[in-house]
Structures are given as C-alpha cells and as structure tokens.
C-alpha positions as CSV (number, residue, x, y, z in Angstrom):
1,M,-110.0,187.4,76.1
2,Y,-110.1,190.3,73.6
3,V,-111.7,193.8,73.3
4,R,-113.8,194.7,70.2
5,D,-116.3,197.4,69.1
6,A,-119.8,196.9,70.5
7,K,-122.5,195.7,68.2
8,N,-125.9,197.3,67.8
9,R,-127.6,194.2,69.2
10,E,-125.7,194.7,72.5
11,E,-127.5,197.9,73.4
12,V,-129.8,196.3,75.9
13,W,-126.9,194.4,77.5
14,L,-124.9,197.6,77.7
15,L,-127.7,199.7,79.2
16,D,-128.5,197.0,81.7
17,H,-124.9,196.8,83.0
18,I,-124.4,200.6,82.8
19,E,-127.4,200.9,85.1
20,E,-126.3,198.0,87.3
21,L,-122.8,199.6,87.8
22,G,-124.2,203.1,88.2
23,L,-122.3,204.5,85.3
24,D,-123.1,207.5,83.0
25,D,-125.5,206.7,80.1
26,A,-125.9,210.3,78.9
27,A,-126.1,210.6,75.1
28,F,-125.9,206.8,74.8
29,R,-124.8,205.3,71.4
30,S,-123.7,201.7,71.3
31,R,-121.3,202.5,68.5
32,D,-119.2,204.5,70.9
33,Y,-118.5,201.5,73.1
34,V,-116.0,198.7,73.2
35,V,-116.7,195.3,74.9
36,A,-114.3,192.9,76.5
37,V,-115.2,189.3,75.5
38,D,-114.0,185.9,76.6
39,E,-113.0,184.2,73.4
40,S,-113.7,180.7,74.7
41,D,-117.5,181.2,75.2
42,G,-118.3,184.7,74.2
43,T,-119.1,185.9,77.7
44,K,-118.9,189.7,78.0
45,A,-116.6,190.9,80.9
46,G,-116.5,194.7,80.6
47,F,-117.0,197.7,78.4
48,G,-116.2,201.4,78.0
49,R,-117.0,204.4,75.9
50,I,-115.3,207.1,74.0
51,R,-117.3,210.4,74.0
52,I,-116.4,213.3,71.7
53,H,-117.4,216.8,72.9
54,K,-117.7,219.2,70.0
55,T,-117.6,222.8,71.2
56,D,-116.8,226.2,69.8
57,A,-113.4,225.8,71.5
58,G,-112.7,222.6,69.5
59,E,-113.2,218.9,70.0
60,F,-112.3,217.1,73.2
61,C,-112.2,213.4,73.8
62,E,-113.5,211.8,77.1
63,L,-113.2,208.1,78.1
64,T,-116.2,207.3,80.2
65,S,-118.6,204.6,81.4
66,V,-115.7,202.1,81.9
67,G,-117.1,199.1,83.7
68,V,-116.0,195.6,84.5
69,L,-118.5,193.0,85.7
70,P,-117.8,191.9,89.3
71,A,-116.8,188.3,88.3
72,W,-114.0,189.6,86.0
73,R,-112.4,192.3,88.2
74,G,-108.7,192.3,89.0
75,Q,-107.8,190.5,85.8
76,G,-106.8,193.4,83.5
77,V,-110.1,193.7,81.7
78,G,-110.5,197.4,82.6
79,A,-106.9,198.1,81.4
80,H,-107.5,196.6,78.0
81,V,-110.8,198.4,77.6
82,L,-109.0,201.7,78.3
83,E,-106.3,200.7,75.9
84,R,-108.8,200.1,73.1
85,L,-110.5,203.4,73.8
86,V,-107.2,205.3,73.7
87,E,-106.5,203.6,70.3
88,H,-109.8,204.8,69.0
89,A,-109.1,208.3,70.2
90,R,-105.7,208.3,68.4
91,D,-107.3,206.9,65.3
92,Q,-109.7,209.9,65.3
93,G,-106.8,212.3,65.6
94,F,-106.9,213.1,69.3
95,E,-103.6,213.6,71.0
96,R,-105.0,214.1,74.4
97,V,-107.9,212.3,76.2
98,Y,-109.7,213.1,79.5
99,L,-111.0,210.9,82.2
100,F,-113.1,212.0,85.2
101,T,-113.0,209.5,88.0
102,D,-113.0,209.1,91.8
103,A,-110.3,206.4,91.5
104,P,-107.4,208.3,90.0
105,D,-104.8,205.8,91.3
106,Y,-106.2,203.1,89.0
107,A,-105.8,205.4,85.9
108,T,-102.4,206.9,86.8
109,Q,-100.8,203.4,86.4
110,F,-101.5,203.8,82.6
111,G,-100.0,207.3,82.3
112,F,-103.0,209.5,83.2
113,E,-102.0,212.6,85.1
114,P,-104.2,214.7,87.4
115,V,-105.2,218.1,85.9
116,E,-105.9,221.0,88.2
117,S,-109.5,222.2,87.9
118,G,-108.4,225.6,86.7
119,A,-106.2,224.0,83.9
120,V,-109.0,221.9,82.4
121,P,-110.4,223.5,79.1
122,D,-113.7,225.2,79.7
123,P,-115.9,222.7,77.9
124,M,-114.3,219.8,79.8
125,A,-114.5,221.8,83.1
126,D,-118.3,222.0,82.5
127,R,-118.3,218.2,81.9
128,L,-116.4,217.6,85.1
129,E,-118.9,219.7,87.1
130,T,-121.7,217.6,85.5
131,V,-120.0,214.4,86.5
132,R,-119.6,215.7,90.0
133,A,-123.2,216.8,90.3
134,D,-124.7,213.6,88.7
135,D,-122.4,210.9,90.0
136,D,-119.6,211.6,92.3
137,D,-118.5,214.7,94.2
138,D,-115.0,213.2,94.5
139,A,-114.4,213.0,90.8
140,V,-111.1,214.5,89.6
141,A,-109.9,215.3,86.1
142,L,-107.2,213.3,84.5
143,A,-105.5,213.7,81.2
144,L,-103.3,211.5,79.0
145,E,-101.2,212.1,76.0
146,A,-102.6,209.3,73.8
147,E,-99.2,208.2,72.6
148,S,-98.0,207.6,76.2
149,F,-100.7,205.1,77.3
150,D,-99.1,201.9,78.6
151,V,-100.6,198.7,80.1
152,P,-98.3,197.1,82.8
153,D,-97.0,193.6,82.0
154,R,-98.8,192.2,85.1
155,L,-102.1,193.3,83.7
156,R,-101.4,191.9,80.2
157,R,-100.6,188.5,81.8
158,R,-103.8,188.6,83.9
159,F,-105.9,189.5,80.9
160,A,-104.4,186.6,78.8
161,D,-105.5,184.2,81.6
162,A,-108.7,185.9,82.6
163,A,-111.7,183.8,83.7
164,P,-114.9,184.6,85.6
165,G,-114.3,184.6,89.4
166,G,-116.7,181.9,90.6
167,D,-120.0,183.4,89.2
168,D,-122.1,180.3,88.4
169,E,-124.9,182.3,86.7
170,P,-124.9,183.2,83.1
171,E,-123.9,186.8,82.1
172,D,-127.5,188.1,82.1
173,G,-128.0,187.1,85.7
174,E,-130.8,184.6,84.9
175,P,-130.3,181.0,86.1
176,E,-129.9,178.4,83.4
177,E,-133.1,176.6,82.5
178,Q,-133.2,173.0,83.6
179,A,-135.4,170.1,82.3
180,E,-137.3,170.1,85.7
181,D,-138.4,173.7,85.0
182,F,-140.6,172.2,82.2
183,G,-142.0,169.3,84.2
184,I,-139.5,166.8,82.6
185,D,-137.9,164.1,84.8
186,P,-134.5,163.8,83.2
187,D,-133.9,160.3,84.7
188,E,-137.2,158.9,83.4
189,A,-137.7,160.7,80.1
190,T,-137.0,159.1,76.8
191,Y,-136.0,161.0,73.7
192,K,-136.8,160.5,70.1
193,Y,-133.1,159.9,69.2
194,D,-132.1,157.7,72.2
195,V,-130.1,154.7,71.0
C-alpha cells in the first residue's frame, strides 16, 4: 500500500467516491488530491485533498475531502493520506494546516489540536461556517504545526498489511463480467488456442 498524487484520468473515480462518501467537492481539481493504492493490484483505497485559500490576509492551507472506502477502513489508510497531504503542505511552505471535521478524536492522534472559533483566522473562520452550513453543523476547527505530524506505529503496521475487508466486488462497484453474461457456456465452449 502506498499514497501517490492523483492522476487526471482519475477524476471520474474521485468524483464518484466523493459523492458516495458525501464529501466536499467545491472547486474540484484532481491535481490537489492524493490517492492510496494497493501495490499488489492497483486497487484504490482512499484519497484526500489539499486546498489552498488565497486571501488578502495571506494564504491558508486546508486538508479536506479525506475519505477511505468502506472495505479499507481501520487499516491506517486515512492516516497515510493525511501524512502525504501534510508533506505537500510543507513542501509548499505552509507551517500550519487546518482541518474541519466532526471527528476531532481521529485527527488529534496525529497532533492536530482544537482551535477555538474566535482564534481561527477570519478567512478560515468563513470556511468553517461554510463547512458547517453545507455538510455538518458539528464540525470543529483543528490546526496542526506541519512539522509535528506523526503517524502512530500501530497505524503504520496496519497500513503495511492493509487488504480489502471482504468486499468481493471490484472498486467501481460493478460485478465482474462472466462468460455466461455473453451467452457462453464455459464448460462446453472450445477456444481457438485449446491444446
């Protein structure tokens, strides 16, 4: 399992799963996303986005639209997606990143700390209100000094051994096509290259 930058050809996959998981797709650009991929078969397990807010007060970095497909949850995928996003933020010169979520306990294990509503910079406070209005009234603001991000060892071990949790369908949700779907009896059919 590894996390890499999203590719342009993955836009449809990202949009489908963003919608499926009920995540924010405002100002969507696939180049802002990272994708967690199973190295053995290329199956995508999760994703997340870095969003830069350019304002008169300066630039602010938000981590958003972090999602893990149900079959891959509990295996450290989200932790590694967040780690890659924080690395991207650091590479772009951001010392502090923000996250707005209704699950603050998950993020605090990586070093995120709650920020009082009054202490959030105005442009980010506006974004928090938008998140609350659009998605979740319970969302809280969290901030992280980018250098202090840390993935617990237990999540690193889970991520190294991650495997889909019993989902027999391919990643796009469509059942795999069988010979019978095309009127072919696999027990009776002969093929050109049978020996």
